[in-house]
N, C-alpha and C positions, 0 to 999 in steps of 0.2 A: 555211605551205605555199608551194611553189614551182611555177610553171607552172600548167597546168590539169589538174585531176584527171579521170581516166576516169570517165564518168557513173556506173558501178557501184562505183567505188572511193571510197566516201563518206569514208573517213579519209585519202585520198591516200597510201596506203601505197606506191604506185609511186615516190614521191619518195625513199624510203629504199632502193630497189633499186640495186645496182651495174649498170654497163653490161652485164656478163656475164649477170647475172640477168635484165635486161630482154630481152636477146637470147634467152635460154631461154624467157621468157614469150611473146615474139612468135612463136617457132618453134612452141611447143605451141598457142598460140592460133590460128595459121594452120592447123595440122593440124585443130584442132577445127572451125574455120569451113569448111574445105574437105571434110573427110571425115565429121565427126560431125553437125554441126548440120543439114545438109540432110536427114538421114535419121531424126533422133531422133523426130519425130512419128510416123512409120510404125512404128518399132520399139516405141515406147511403146504405140500403139494395138493393134498386133498381139501385144504381150506376148512378143516374141521378140528375139533379138540374134544376129548372125553372130559369135559370140564368138571362134571360132578364127581367122577371118580378121582380126578386129580385134586379136587378141593378137599376130599376126605383125606387124601395122602398128605397134602400140605398141612391140613389140620393136625394130623398125627405127628408131623414133623415139628409143629409148634410155631409156624411162621405167619399164620393168619391173625392179624391184629396183635402181633407179638410186642409192639411198642406201647400197647395200652395196658392199663393196670386193672385187675379185678375182672369178674365175670368170665373167668376161664382164660383170660389173656395173660401172657407171660410177664409183662412189665419189663421188657428188655429195653436197652438204651437205644437212642437214635443210631449210634454207630453200629450196633449189632443188627438192627433192622436193615441198615444200609448194606452191611456185609451180606446178609441173606439175599436181599434183592439183587445185589451185584452178581452173585453166583447163578441165580435163576435167569437174570438178564443175559448172562454170557451164553446161555443156550438159545433163548429167543425172547424178544420183547413181549410177545403175546402171552407167554407164560408168566412173565413178571407182572403184566397187566392184570392177570387173574388174581394174583396175590395182592398187589397194591391197591387195586380198585376195591377189593373186598375189605382190606384192612385200613388203608389211609383215607379212603373216601366214605364208603358206606358205614363201616364199623366206627370210624372216628366221629362221624357226624352224629350217630346215635349215642356214642359214649359222651360226647361233649355237650350235646343239645337235647337229647331225648329225656323223657320222664323215666322214673325208676321202672315203671311198667315196660316201657320200650326196651330198656337195657336188659332187664331180666328175661324178657321174651326172646330177644334176638341175639344178644352178644355171645352167650355161652354156646349156642348152636352154631353161630357163624364162626367162632373160634375153632370149633371142631370140623368145620367144612360141611356140616349137615344142612346148613341153610346158606344160600348165596345172596349177595346184595349187589345192587348196581347204583350208579350215581347219575341221575338225569340232569345234566347241565347243558350240553351242546345242542344247538338248534341249527336248522338248515340255513336260516337267513341271518343269524347273528354269531355263529360259531360258539365260542365259550365265553362270550361277553354277557354277564348278568344284566347289564343295563339295557341291552337290546332284546331281551327275551320277550316272547309273545305268550308263553304259557301262563295261565291265570288259575287262581283258586278262589272260588266264590262260596259264600255261606248258603246252605240250604237247611234252614232250621238250626239244629244243633250240629249238623255235619258240615264238612267242607267238601267241595267238588272240584276236581281238576279238569281243566280244558287245555289241551296243547299237545305238542309233538316234539320229540327229541330224536337225535340221530347220533351214530357212532358211540353207542352206549355199551361198554364192555359188560358182559354177563346179562345184557338187557333182556334177551328172549328167554332166559332160563332162571332169572332171579326170583327169589321168594319174597324179597322186600326191596323196594326202590326208594332211594332218597331223591326226590324230584324237586328241582329248583322252579319256583314260580315267581311271577313278577306282578307288580301293580304300578300305577303311574310313576311313583317316585322311589320305589324300593323293591327288594327281592329277598326271599327267604327260602327255607327248605321244608319240605313236607314228605311224608312217606306214604306209600300205597302198597297194600297187600297184593301178592301175586294172585292172579285169577279173578280179580274183581271185574265186574261187567264194564264194558266200555274201554278196555285197555288192550287193544290188539298190538302184538309185537312180532316183528319179522326180522329174522336173522339176515344180516347183510352178507352177500356173497360176491364172488368175482373181484375180490380186493387185490390190490397190488402189494400191500404191506399188511402187517399184523394179521396174516392169514391164519396163523395158529392161535386164533382168539375168537371167542364168541362175541360178535359185535352186532348190535341190533338197532332198528328204527322202532320207536315206541310212540304210541298215540293214546292219549287219555281224553275221553269224551264222557262227561258226567260220571267220572270214576271217583268213588268215595276215598277220602284220604284223611289223615290226622296230622295236624301241624306238630313239628318238634317244638315243645313248649318253651324251651330255654333259648331258642334261636332268635337273635335280634335282627330286626330289619336293617338292611344294609343301605345306607343313604347313597344317592347318586353322587 
């Protein structure tokens, strides 16, 4: 090992970082010290989070979807994304969830599987934090197992209609766009549903023992119109 390790860096991983990555670490750590750490006790105790305000600040910091390329995303490396998430996680896991659900789940799904229309519509605004996304996979009876899901999407003319319910969905009650996993007898895939569509009540989960500083929701879709992500392949059982 070279130099002196940061007290919480027991493996002295800092010694392996490039100067550029140390600068990124210091930038995110300063943001965490100035903006997040002074308030996390109150957010945790209150079981609330100013998620939309923080999303805009995370967007300005450049960490939302930072590992994606194009559409206003930074095109950072996986290592750099990990460094940013590590510094945010060091304050609270709920804050890291806000960042990683936005970027790794919602934005990545649209980036990887969405049409050009999807990408142009959502990714630039999500990278700025002006639009929030959620990822509807987990269900009450099956957890995060896609093969046991009950949520379905059926055709109604030229439209698709979602039927189902999800729980423990980060950003779920405030999201502008939801990537919702659906199932059919032998396969599962992802679809998205616009915020505010009829038949999609969402309730914020309260009285949690953990992830209290996180907006977590129970979401239900009943005859809620959606659009499949066109490049998404069915996942065989």
